[in-house]
N, C-alpha and C positions, 0 to 999 in steps of 0.2 A: 314119785318120790315127791315130796319136796325137796329143796336143798334150803339149809338153814344158815350156808354161810356160804359167800363168794370169795373168791380169787384171783389176783389180777398179777401177774408173773411177766416180768421186763427181762428180758434176754439181752444182752450188751453183744453188740454187733462187733467189736472189736477187743472182747476180752470173753473170758471166761465167768466172770460175774453176771450173776442172775438177782432183781430183788421179785418181792410179792408183798402184793398187800391187801389183807382178808378186812372183808366187809361179814357183818351180820345181814340178813334178809333186811332188817327195817333199817336200817343203816343205809343199804346200796337201793332201797328204792325212797331213801328220803334224799337223796344226794342227788339220783337222777330228777324227783322233782322240781328241786330246787334250780336245778341247773336250765330244764325248761323255762321255769317262771321266768329266771334270768335272760334267758334269750328274747322270753316274749316282752319283758317288760321294755329291754333295748332295745328292740324291731318299735316301739310304741314311741318309747322318750324321741327314737330317731327322724319319724312320721311328722308327729307335733312341734320337732325342732326346726324340721325345713323351710317354714315362710319364716323364721324368727331370724335365720342365718340370711337366707334370701334379702329381708328387707334390710339386715345390715349392710349386705355387700352392695345393694341399691344406694344406702346414707354414703356408704363410706365412699364410692364410686362420686355421688354427687359431695362429697366436702371438696375429693380430688381435685374435680375439674374447675368447683371455684378458687381453690389456692390456686392453680395453673392460669386462669384468669387474671390471678389479682398480682402474682407474679408479672407477668405480660406486661400487666398495667401500669404497676411501679419500677419495670425496666423502659417505660419509651424514651423518658427525658436523656436516658444514657445512651441509650440505641443511636450510633451514627447515621442507622438506614433511616433512624425515623427522623435525624436529623439534617438529612437530605431531603425530605418529603416536604418539610415543612418550609425550607425553603426553596423548593419550588413551588410549592401551596402559596409562598408570597409572592413569589415571581410571578405567578399568573390571576392571582385578586391584583396588586398593584402594577406592576411589571416595571422593569428592568432599561426597555431599549434605549428611552434619553439620558440615562447614567447609571452607572454600578452603584451608583451612594443612594441607598435608603432611607428617604424623610422619615424619622424617628417618629413625628406626631403621628405620622399616617398610620403608621405600622399599629402603634399604637389604638385608632383610633379604630381600627378594623376590626382587633382584636378583643376592642373592649365592646364590641356591638355587634360582633358575630353570636348572638345570644340563642337559645334553642324559642323562635318563636313559630314557625310553619307547624302547624297538627300532622304528626305522624300518618292519621289515617283518618277516614271518617268512620264516625259508628258509635256506640253506646259503650259506656261503663259496665261492665258487670262484675267489677271489685275493684275497689277503692286500693290507695298507698296506706298501708299498714306497717311500720314499722317494728310494732308489740309482735304482727305474726309472723316479723320478715318475708312479708309482703314489701317491698322496695319499688314498688311501680304501681303503674296499672294496666286492668283489660281489657281492651276497647275489642266491642264484637261487632261483625259485620260477614258477609259473605263472601267464599273462596275467591284468591284473586283479587280484589281490590286493593289498587296502590296504596305501597306505601311509600313516605317522602322522607328525606335525609332534611330532617326539621333544623338545620343547619347547616355550614359549609365547613368542611372540615377533611379527611384521610378517614380510610377504611383501615384499622389495628386487624379485626379477625372478618373474618366471613364464609363458615363454616357448618358443620352440621355434628350435632349431638343425641343423643340417645335421647336425653332429658327437654333441652332447648329447642331440639329441631334443627332446619336450617334458621341460623341465626346469624346477624351486623351488631358490630359494634365499631361506633365514629368516634374520631378522637376531633374533636372542636377548634384545636390547640390553645386553648384559654382555661384550661383545667376543667372545661365541660365536656363529661363523654356522654354520647347517650348509645343504648340498648335496643333491639329489636329480635324477637324472640318468636318463636313457632311458623316461621314463614314459610309457603308454599314455595318459594322461588329465591333464591338470590338474584339478582342483576348484576353486583358488583363482587369485586372480588379485593384482597389484601392488597394495599398501594394504591388503592387508585382511591382522587381524589373527588370529592363531590363538592355540589353547591346546593343553597337552601332550597329547595320545593323538589331536586331531583329525586325521580324514580328511581331504589335502592332494589325493591321487595313487592314480592304478591302476598298478601295479607293469606296464611295456611291454617294448619290443622296439626300440624308434622310435632312431634316430639312427645313427652306428654302432656297432652291438651287431650279437656275434654270436650272442645268443639274451636269449630273458627273463630279465632281472637288472635290480637297484637300482644304483647308483654311489652308493654314499655317503660324504659327506666332511666333517667337522668342524674347524672354524678357530678359533683364538684367538687374539685381536688379529693379525689376517694371517700368524700361521702354522699349516702343518698339523698335525692330531694324529692318532696310531690312535684309529680308532672305538673298534678291538676293546677296548681300554684301560677302555672308558664300558659294552659290552657284553659279555663275560668268557665269556655262554652260546652261542653263536650256533657251530656245527660245521661243520668244513671238510666241502667235498665231496668231497672227495678222501679224508677218513676214511672218510665214511656208504657209498662205493664198496668201499671195500676189506671192509667188516664186512660 
């Protein structure tokens, strides 16, 4: 005998009250089908939304790291530690053995001429500076282990690792210029170190979010990115080399 109606009885454990809901056979089957489709739809939505959520979290992490770096750079001039490093840097370059009074013209000449003139590494450019796509540097391709040089004298303000940039270094050249070196295989300097132009500071690598061994190199002046190729115009493009 087939049932034409279904009842659900709810009994409260805290009182003598009870409730019941009555379904017809059609209503009961329709409810079960609706709940089943709702569950299946929920699982499908979660499955296809997962990559979008992961990409959103990855972009949020990158933006957070960029903001943290910008805050560090903006606070350099206000940091007593960086002021002390600047004094030590001037003492090292100019020297204060003879007199405690520094020649103002000598300091101005040193700072003005401490420009990025040493090529950061040897290699071919695989990607040019493009402000429209927010690629504010150049990518230099070469073998893992190729030496990376300090492009000018200065102090190390960051020598660290991140999932996006891999092993990276940022140098402050004490005159408004800052240089960035990303995706290194190994860093040879640490925060607070003083370096001279041409010193080996790292090895070229493939760390972080990188598609192959290369150095991503940036030059900033007073908080604005500059095209590094304007400083080193003798780099060859990888595409030109391959065509030849």
